[in-house]
TORKOL-4160 file (C-alpha; in steps of 0.2 Angstrom, whole numbers, padded with zeros to 4 digits, m for minus):
319
<pt num="1" X="0575" Y="0705" Z="0396"/>
<pt num="2" X="0560" Y="0694" Z="0401"/>
<pt num="3" X="0564" Y="0682" Z="0386"/>
<pt num="4" X="0582" Y="0681" Z="0391"/>
<pt num="5" X="0577" Y="0677" Z="0409"/>
<pt num="6" X="0564" Y="0664" Z="0404"/>
<pt num="7" X="0577" Y="0656" Z="0393"/>
<pt num="8" X="0590" Y="0655" Z="0407"/>
<pt num="9" X="0578" Y="0647" Z="0418"/>
<pt num="10" X="0574" Y="0634" Z="0405"/>
<pt num="11" X="0593" Y="0631" Z="0402"/>
<pt num="12" X="0596" Y="0629" Z="0420"/>
<pt num="13" X="0582" Y="0616" Z="0422"/>
<pt num="14" X="0590" Y="0606" Z="0407"/>
<pt num="15" X="0607" Y="0607" Z="0415"/>
<pt num="16" X="0600" Y="0600" Z="0431"/>
<pt num="17" X="0596" Y="0583" Z="0423"/>
<pt num="18" X="0609" Y="0570" Z="0426"/>
<pt num="19" X="0617" Y="0570" Z="0409"/>
<pt num="20" X="0628" Y="0580" Z="0398"/>
<pt num="21" X="0621" Y="0592" Z="0385"/>
<pt num="22" X="0630" Y="0597" Z="0369"/>
<pt num="23" X="0628" Y="0615" Z="0363"/>
<pt num="24" X="0619" Y="0609" Z="0348"/>
<pt num="25" X="0606" Y="0599" Z="0358"/>
<pt num="26" X="0603" Y="0614" Z="0370"/>
<pt num="27" X="0602" Y="0626" Z="0355"/>
<pt num="28" X="0588" Y="0615" Z="0347"/>
<pt num="29" X="0579" Y="0613" Z="0363"/>
<pt num="30" X="0578" Y="0632" Z="0366"/>
<pt num="31" X="0577" Y="0637" Z="0348"/>
<pt num="32" X="0592" Y="0648" Z="0348"/>
<pt num="33" X="0609" Y="0648" Z="0341"/>
<pt num="34" X="0624" Y="0639" Z="0348"/>
<pt num="35" X="0632" Y="0656" Z="0351"/>
<pt num="36" X="0617" Y="0661" Z="0362"/>
<pt num="37" X="0619" Y="0645" Z="0372"/>
<pt num="38" X="0638" Y="0649" Z="0375"/>
<pt num="39" X="0633" Y="0667" Z="0381"/>
<pt num="40" X="0619" Y="0660" Z="0392"/>
<pt num="41" X="0631" Y="0648" Z="0400"/>
<pt num="42" X="0643" Y="0662" Z="0404"/>
<pt num="43" X="0628" Y="0672" Z="0412"/>
<pt num="44" X="0624" Y="0657" Z="0423"/>
<pt num="45" X="0642" Y="0656" Z="0428"/>
<pt num="46" X="0642" Y="0674" Z="0432"/>
<pt num="47" X="0627" Y="0671" Z="0443"/>
<pt num="48" X="0637" Y="0658" Z="0453"/>
<pt num="49" X="0631" Y="0642" Z="0444"/>
<pt num="50" X="0645" Y="0630" Z="0442"/>
<pt num="51" X="0642" Y="0624" Z="0424"/>
<pt num="52" X="0655" Y="0612" Z="0419"/>
<pt num="53" X="0660" Y="0609" Z="0400"/>
<pt num="54" X="0670" Y="0595" Z="0392"/>
<pt num="55" X="0676" Y="0595" Z="0375"/>
<pt num="56" X="0676" Y="0581" Z="0362"/>
<pt num="57" X="0663" Y="0571" Z="0353"/>
<pt num="58" X="0655" Y="0564" Z="0369"/>
<pt num="59" X="0657" Y="0581" Z="0379"/>
<pt num="60" X="0645" Y="0594" Z="0383"/>
<pt num="61" X="0638" Y="0605" Z="0397"/>
<pt num="62" X="0632" Y="0599" Z="0415"/>
<pt num="63" X="0628" Y="0608" Z="0431"/>
<pt num="64" X="0641" Y="0603" Z="0444"/>
<pt num="65" X="0642" Y="0604" Z="0462"/>
<pt num="66" X="0646" Y="0621" Z="0470"/>
<pt num="67" X="0649" Y="0629" Z="0486"/>
<pt num="68" X="0631" Y="0634" Z="0489"/>
<pt num="69" X="0615" Y="0625" Z="0485"/>
<pt num="70" X="0608" Y="0633" Z="0469"/>
<pt num="71" X="0589" Y="0634" Z="0467"/>
<pt num="72" X="0581" Y="0618" Z="0460"/>
<pt num="73" X="0569" Y="0619" Z="0446"/>
<pt num="74" X="0556" Y="0605" Z="0447"/>
<pt num="75" X="0542" Y="0600" Z="0435"/>
<pt num="76" X="0525" Y="0596" Z="0442"/>
<pt num="77" X="0527" Y="0578" Z="0445"/>
<pt num="78" X="0544" Y="0580" Z="0453"/>
<pt num="79" X="0537" Y="0594" Z="0465"/>
<pt num="80" X="0523" Y="0583" Z="0471"/>
<pt num="81" X="0535" Y="0568" Z="0473"/>
<pt num="82" X="0546" Y="0578" Z="0484"/>
<pt num="83" X="0532" Y="0585" Z="0494"/>
<pt num="84" X="0525" Y="0567" Z="0497"/>
<pt num="85" X="0543" Y="0561" Z="0502"/>
<pt num="86" X="0545" Y="0576" Z="0515"/>
<pt num="87" X="0528" Y="0572" Z="0523"/>
<pt num="88" X="0533" Y="0553" Z="0524"/>
<pt num="89" X="0550" Y="0558" Z="0532"/>
<pt num="90" X="0542" Y="0569" Z="0544"/>
<pt num="91" X="0533" Y="0554" Z="0552"/>
<pt num="92" X="0546" Y="0541" Z="0548"/>
<pt num="93" X="0559" Y="0530" Z="0557"/>
<pt num="94" X="0574" Y="0542" Z="0556"/>
<pt num="95" X="0575" Y="0552" Z="0571"/>
<pt num="96" X="0580" Y="0570" Z="0570"/>
<pt num="97" X="0574" Y="0574" Z="0553"/>
<pt num="98" X="0556" Y="0577" Z="0557"/>
<pt num="99" X="0558" Y="0596" Z="0560"/>
<pt num="100" X="0570" Y="0598" Z="0545"/>
<pt num="101" X="0557" Y="0589" Z="0534"/>
<pt num="102" X="0543" Y="0600" Z="0540"/>
<pt num="103" X="0553" Y="0616" Z="0537"/>
<pt num="104" X="0558" Y="0611" Z="0519"/>
<pt num="105" X="0540" Y="0605" Z="0516"/>
<pt num="106" X="0534" Y="0623" Z="0521"/>
<pt num="107" X="0546" Y="0631" Z="0510"/>
<pt num="108" X="0541" Y="0620" Z="0495"/>
<pt num="109" X="0522" Y="0622" Z="0498"/>
<pt num="110" X="0524" Y="0641" Z="0499"/>
<pt num="111" X="0530" Y="0642" Z="0481"/>
<pt num="112" X="0519" Y="0627" Z="0474"/>
<pt num="113" X="0506" Y="0633" Z="0461"/>
<pt num="114" X="0489" Y="0631" Z="0468"/>
<pt num="115" X="0484" Y="0616" Z="0457"/>
<pt num="116" X="0499" Y="0607" Z="0464"/>
<pt num="117" X="0496" Y="0613" Z="0482"/>
<pt num="118" X="0478" Y="0606" Z="0481"/>
<pt num="119" X="0485" Y="0589" Z="0476"/>
<pt num="120" X="0497" Y="0588" Z="0490"/>
<pt num="121" X="0485" Y="0594" Z="0503"/>
<pt num="122" X="0472" Y="0582" Z="0497"/>
<pt num="123" X="0484" Y="0568" Z="0500"/>
<pt num="124" X="0487" Y="0574" Z="0518"/>
<pt num="125" X="0468" Y="0577" Z="0521"/>
<pt num="126" X="0461" Y="0561" Z="0514"/>
<pt num="127" X="0474" Y="0548" Z="0519"/>
<pt num="128" X="0474" Y="0540" Z="0537"/>
<pt num="129" X="0489" Y="0532" Z="0543"/>
<pt num="130" X="0486" Y="0515" Z="0553"/>
<pt num="131" X="0490" Y="0518" Z="0571"/>
<pt num="132" X="0503" Y="0507" Z="0579"/>
<pt num="133" X="0501" Y="0499" Z="0596"/>
<pt num="134" X="0520" Y="0503" Z="0600"/>
<pt num="135" X="0532" Y="0515" Z="0591"/>
<pt num="136" X="0543" Y="0507" Z="0579"/>
<pt num="137" X="0562" Y="0506" Z="0581"/>
<pt num="138" X="0570" Y="0522" Z="0576"/>
<pt num="139" X="0588" Y="0527" Z="0570"/>
<pt num="140" X="0596" Y="0544" Z="0569"/>
<pt num="141" X="0601" Y="0552" Z="0553"/>
<pt num="142" X="0619" Y="0554" Z="0560"/>
<pt num="143" X="0620" Y="0535" Z="0563"/>
<pt num="144" X="0614" Y="0532" Z="0545"/>
<pt num="145" X="0626" Y="0545" Z="0538"/>
<pt num="146" X="0641" Y="0536" Z="0547"/>
<pt num="147" X="0636" Y="0519" Z="0541"/>
<pt num="148" X="0634" Y="0524" Z="0523"/>
<pt num="149" X="0650" Y="0534" Z="0523"/>
<pt num="150" X="0659" Y="0518" Z="0530"/>
<pt num="151" X="0651" Y="0507" Z="0516"/>
<pt num="152" X="0656" Y="0520" Z="0503"/>
<pt num="153" X="0674" Y="0522" Z="0509"/>
<pt num="154" X="0677" Y="0504" Z="0514"/>
<pt num="155" X="0682" Y="0509" Z="0532"/>
<pt num="156" X="0682" Y="0496" Z="0546"/>
<pt num="157" X="0668" Y="0500" Z="0559"/>
<pt num="158" X="0668" Y="0497" Z="0577"/>
<pt num="159" X="0651" Y="0498" Z="0587"/>
<pt num="160" X="0642" Y="0494" Z="0603"/>
<pt num="161" X="0628" Y="0481" Z="0599"/>
<pt num="162" X="0614" Y="0476" Z="0610"/>
<pt num="163" X="0605" Y="0460" Z="0606"/>
<pt num="164" X="0586" Y="0456" Z="0608"/>
<pt num="165" X="0589" Y="0448" Z="0625"/>
<pt num="166" X="0598" Y="0464" Z="0631"/>
<pt num="167" X="0616" Y="0458" Z="0631"/>
<pt num="168" X="0629" Y="0470" Z="0624"/>
<pt num="169" X="0646" Y="0468" Z="0615"/>
<pt num="170" X="0658" Y="0477" Z="0604"/>
<pt num="171" X="0658" Y="0472" Z="0586"/>
<pt num="172" X="0671" Y="0475" Z="0573"/>
<pt num="173" X="0665" Y="0474" Z="0555"/>
<pt num="174" X="0668" Y="0478" Z="0536"/>
<pt num="175" X="0651" Y="0487" Z="0532"/>
<pt num="176" X="0644" Y="0484" Z="0515"/>
<pt num="177" X="0626" Y="0488" Z="0513"/>
<pt num="178" X="0611" Y="0496" Z="0523"/>
<pt num="179" X="0594" Y="0488" Z="0520"/>
<pt num="180" X="0577" Y="0497" Z="0525"/>
<pt num="181" X="0565" Y="0483" Z="0528"/>
<pt num="182" X="0548" Y="0489" Z="0534"/>
<pt num="183" X="0551" Y="0500" Z="0549"/>
<pt num="184" X="0568" Y="0493" Z="0552"/>
<pt num="185" X="0586" Y="0497" Z="0546"/>
<pt num="186" X="0599" Y="0483" Z="0544"/>
<pt num="187" X="0617" Y="0483" Z="0541"/>
<pt num="188" X="0625" Y="0469" Z="0531"/>
<pt num="189" X="0643" Y="0467" Z="0536"/>
<pt num="190" X="0658" Y="0455" Z="0537"/>
<pt num="191" X="0661" Y="0452" Z="0555"/>
<pt num="192" X="0680" Y="0452" Z="0557"/>
<pt num="193" X="0680" Y="0443" Z="0574"/>
<pt num="194" X="0668" Y="0429" Z="0568"/>
<pt num="195" X="0675" Y="0428" Z="0550"/>
<pt num="196" X="0658" Y="0427" Z="0542"/>
<pt num="197" X="0644" Y="0438" Z="0535"/>
<pt num="198" X="0632" Y="0445" Z="0548"/>
<pt num="199" X="0616" Y="0456" Z="0548"/>
<pt num="200" X="0614" Y="0469" Z="0562"/>
<pt num="201" X="0599" Y="0479" Z="0568"/>
<pt num="202" X="0604" Y="0498" Z="0566"/>
<pt num="203" X="0593" Y="0504" Z="0580"/>
<pt num="204" X="0603" Y="0492" Z="0592"/>
<pt num="205" X="0620" Y="0498" Z="0587"/>
<pt num="206" X="0631" Y="0513" Z="0592"/>
<pt num="207" X="0645" Y="0518" Z="0581"/>
<pt num="208" X="0662" Y="0521" Z="0589"/>
<pt num="209" X="0672" Y="0536" Z="0581"/>
<pt num="210" X="0684" Y="0537" Z="0573"/>
<pt num="211" X="0682" Y="0524" Z="0560"/>
<pt num="212" X="0695" Y="0515" Z="0549"/>
<pt num="213" X="0707" Y="0509" Z="0543"/>
<pt num="214" X="0701" Y="0505" Z="0525"/>
<pt num="215" X="0699" Y="0488" Z="0519"/>
<pt num="216" X="0699" Y="0479" Z="0502"/>
<pt num="217" X="0681" Y="0475" Z="0497"/>
<pt num="218" X="0675" Y="0457" Z="0497"/>
<pt num="219" X="0662" Y="0451" Z="0484"/>
<pt num="220" X="0645" Y="0450" Z="0492"/>
<pt num="221" X="0640" Y="0432" Z="0492"/>
<pt num="222" X="0622" Y="0434" Z="0487"/>
<pt num="223" X="0607" Y="0446" Z="0486"/>
<pt num="224" X="0608" Y="0457" Z="0502"/>
<pt num="225" X="0589" Y="0458" Z="0504"/>
<pt num="226" X="0588" Y="0439" Z="0504"/>
<pt num="227" X="0602" Y="0439" Z="0518"/>
<pt num="228" X="0592" Y="0452" Z="0528"/>
<pt num="229" X="0576" Y="0442" Z="0526"/>
<pt num="230" X="0584" Y="0426" Z="0533"/>
<pt num="231" X="0592" Y="0436" Z="0547"/>
<pt num="232" X="0576" Y="0443" Z="0552"/>
<pt num="233" X="0567" Y="0426" Z="0553"/>
<pt num="234" X="0582" Y="0418" Z="0561"/>
<pt num="235" X="0590" Y="0430" Z="0573"/>
<pt num="236" X="0582" Y="0447" Z="0574"/>
<pt num="237" X="0566" Y="0441" Z="0583"/>
<pt num="238" X="0563" Y="0437" Z="0601"/>
<pt num="239" X="0554" Y="0421" Z="0597"/>
<pt num="240" X="0558" Y="0409" Z="0582"/>
<pt num="241" X="0549" Y="0393" Z="0576"/>
<pt num="242" X="0550" Y="0380" Z="0562"/>
<pt num="243" X="0533" Y="0376" Z="0557"/>
<pt num="244" X="0528" Y="0361" Z="0546"/>
<pt num="245" X="0515" Y="0367" Z="0533"/>
<pt num="246" X="0505" Y="0355" Z="0523"/>
<pt num="247" X="0506" Y="0365" Z="0507"/>
<pt num="248" X="0519" Y="0367" Z="0493"/>
<pt num="249" X="0533" Y="0380" Z="0496"/>
<pt num="250" X="0527" Y="0390" Z="0481"/>
<pt num="251" X="0509" Y="0392" Z="0489"/>
<pt num="252" X="0516" Y="0397" Z="0506"/>
<pt num="253" X="0528" Y="0409" Z="0499"/>
<pt num="254" X="0515" Y="0418" Z="0489"/>
<pt num="255" X="0504" Y="0419" Z="0505"/>
<pt num="256" X="0516" Y="0427" Z="0517"/>
<pt num="257" X="0525" Y="0444" Z="0518"/>
<pt num="258" X="0544" Y="0441" Z="0515"/>
<pt num="259" X="0547" Y="0449" Z="0532"/>
<pt num="260" X="0537" Y="0435" Z="0540"/>
<pt num="261" X="0551" Y="0421" Z="0536"/>
<pt num="262" X="0558" Y="0410" Z="0524"/>
<pt num="263" X="0551" Y="0394" Z="0516"/>
<pt num="264" X="0560" Y="0378" Z="0513"/>
<pt num="265" X="0552" Y="0364" Z="0502"/>
<pt num="266" X="0551" Y="0346" Z="0509"/>
<pt num="267" X="0542" Y="0338" Z="0495"/>
<pt num="268" X="0528" Y="0343" Z="0483"/>
<pt num="269" X="0515" Y="0345" Z="0496"/>
<pt num="270" X="0525" Y="0350" Z="0512"/>
<pt num="271" X="0537" Y="0364" Z="0517"/>
<pt num="272" X="0544" Y="0371" Z="0533"/>
<pt num="273" X="0541" Y="0389" Z="0537"/>
<pt num="274" X="0556" Y="0397" Z="0547"/>
<pt num="275" X="0548" Y="0412" Z="0555"/>
<pt num="276" X="0549" Y="0423" Z="0570"/>
<pt num="277" X="0542" Y="0438" Z="0579"/>
<pt num="278" X="0544" Y="0449" Z="0594"/>
<pt num="279" X="0528" Y="0442" Z="0602"/>
<pt num="280" X="0519" Y="0425" Z="0602"/>
<pt num="281" X="0503" Y="0433" Z="0597"/>
<pt num="282" X="0511" Y="0440" Z="0581"/>
<pt num="283" X="0517" Y="0423" Z="0576"/>
<pt num="284" X="0500" Y="0415" Z="0579"/>
<pt num="285" X="0492" Y="0428" Z="0568"/>
<pt num="286" X="0505" Y="0424" Z="0554"/>
<pt num="287" X="0501" Y="0406" Z="0555"/>
<pt num="288" X="0482" Y="0408" Z="0555"/>
<pt num="289" X="0484" Y="0418" Z="0538"/>
<pt num="290" X="0492" Y="0403" Z="0530"/>
<pt num="291" X="0476" Y="0395" Z="0525"/>
<pt num="292" X="0483" Y="0378" Z="0526"/>
<pt num="293" X="0486" Y="0364" Z="0539"/>
<pt num="294" X="0502" Y="0366" Z="0549"/>
<pt num="295" X="0511" Y="0358" Z="0564"/>
<pt num="296" X="0520" Y="0366" Z="0578"/>
<pt num="297" X="0531" Y="0358" Z="0591"/>
<pt num="298" X="0541" Y="0373" Z="0598"/>
<pt num="299" X="0543" Y="0385" Z="0606"/>
<pt num="300" X="0532" Y="0379" Z="0620"/>
<pt num="301" X="0525" Y="0397" Z="0622"/>
<pt num="302" X="0518" Y="0396" Z="0605"/>
<pt num="303" X="0511" Y="0379" Z="0607"/>
<pt num="304" X="0502" Y="0384" Z="0623"/>
<pt num="305" X="0495" Y="0400" Z="0615"/>
<pt num="306" X="0489" Y="0390" Z="0599"/>
<pt num="307" X="0480" Y="0378" Z="0611"/>
<pt num="308" X="0472" Y="0393" Z="0620"/>
<pt num="309" X="0466" Y="0400" Z="0604"/>
<pt num="310" X="0459" Y="0384" Z="0598"/>
<pt num="311" X="0449" Y="0383" Z="0614"/>
<pt num="312" X="0443" Y="0401" Z="0612"/>
<pt num="313" X="0437" Y="0398" Z="0594"/>
<pt num="314" X="0429" Y="0382" Z="0599"/>
<pt num="315" X="0419" Y="0391" Z="0613"/>
<pt num="316" X="0415" Y="0405" Z="0601"/>
<pt num="317" X="0404" Y="0394" Z="0590"/>
<pt num="318" X="0396" Y="0383" Z="0603"/>
<pt num="319" X="0377" Y="0384" Z="0604"/>
């Protein structure tokens, strides 16, 4: 009986991988006959596991979706990865999943072998998150679920939207992709009223239910991450600036985080950095890290702050 139970667990673990297994492959893996595999599959079905079978040369067995969530069998690395992911989710940017993540993590850690529990606990004990001066923007799991469902089902979405200056409007779009950029979520969509592609901060929108009707999908014009990157530097920040940098575009691109902005080449030794931030101080930090001469003419708040920084640094080295 013990041998049969152990074999069933091993068979269940194989069937949970995202592929079809022929009876011959399973028999070879478990070192039993094809008839034993068929009997074991029937045992799993009797226990409530929806094992699907397809005939033919490319057919095989696969665990399907059932009415209830079956126990998951994870190998060592998978278990550690899930535990790390749950810890991250518990302190992440999606509101409403913290308690759920902690409950799931507690259940997982309870059944982890001691060697794996030590690895997970060591990660928690010896890593220190960098504190943030201000909490980052957060979105709810419900909002993300609505948006991804509309993207999947090609349903028109209406939502209330608040811009960085506080003005509000109602937008009607064809949603296509969600992009997670740092601590922010962005929706890439075709704006039906403006007849163009737009990028929206998810933490600034409120979906209006019901959604619909369905639309015929358009071809995305470019890589969505590039669109979000340009949107971040051109529209999502409170302050924007076009900075002339006396270095090649390749050099500047290599020195900045993609979320800082986009770089446009002027000639072999000059480029323009299109950048932005929610504060003038943050923009000044980004420019100081370029390690190259640059010239700024606007916005005036940035020019004044850089002049103040220059005086402060000059005073710091005066004898």
